[in-house]
BAVEX-387038 format. One line per field, with one value per residue (C-alpha): x, y, z. Coordinates in steps of 0.2 Angstrom, whole numbers, plus 5000, padded with zeros to 4 digits. Each point is the difference from the previous one (the first is absolute). Layout:
u = X;...
v = Y;...
w = Z;...
***
This chain:
u = 4939;4999;5000;5004;5018;4996;4991;5015;5011;4988;5001;5019;5000;4988;5010;5016;4990;4993;5017;5007;4985;5002;5018;4998;4985;5011;5014;4989;4993;5018;5006;4985;5003;5019;4996;4988;5011;5015;4989;4999;5018;5004;5010;4986;4987;5010;5002;4981;4996;5012;4991;4983;5006;5006;4983;4991;5011;4996;4982;4998;4994;4988;5009;4988;5003;5019;4998;4990;5012;5015;4991;4997;5018;5006;4987;5006;5018;4998;4989;5014;5013;4990;4998;5019;5003;4988;5009;5017
v = 5084;4983;5001;4982;4994;4985;5012;5011;4985;4994;5017;4999;4983;5005;5014;4989;4987;5013;5007;4983;4996;5016;4997;4983;5005;5013;4989;4987;5014;5006;4983;4997;5017;4997;4983;5009;5014;4989;4991;4985;4996;4984;5008;5012;4987;4989;5015;5003;4981;5000;5015;4991;4984;5010;5009;4983;4993;5015;4997;5017;4992;4986;4985;5000;5019;4997;4985;5011;5014;4988;4991;5016;5005;4984;4999;5017;4995;4984;5009;5013;4986;4991;5016;5003;4982;5002;5017;4991
w = 5133;5009;5019;5005;4999;4989;4988;4999;4996;4987;4991;5000;4993;4987;4994;4999;4990;4989;4996;4996;4989;4990;4998;4993;4989;4992;4998;4991;4988;4997;4995;4989;4992;4997;4992;4988;4996;4997;4987;5012;5000;5009;5014;5004;4999;5012;5013;4999;5003;5015;5008;4996;5009;5015;5002;4998;5014;5011;4997;4992;4983;4999;4992;4985;4997;5001;4987;4988;5000;4998;4986;4991;5001;4994;4986;4994;5001;4990;4987;4998;4998;4987;4990;5001;4994;4985;4995;5000
***
């Protein structure tokens, strides 16, 4: 256990940051999973992209990582739309 006052405060801050990071990471995983389970419906993909943008703005995701994830979602969505057009 820390003895100094500053060290105790640092431990408290670290616990709060860790809890928030875990929350946002699970929110991202849930959003990506919902998009996948809904067969990449436009609504679920938009929700996932919205969460990715929020995490990027907060600095929890690197901008290239966020772009890669969004690009993958949009690619799967557009492939799905193309395949539906071909069937019609």
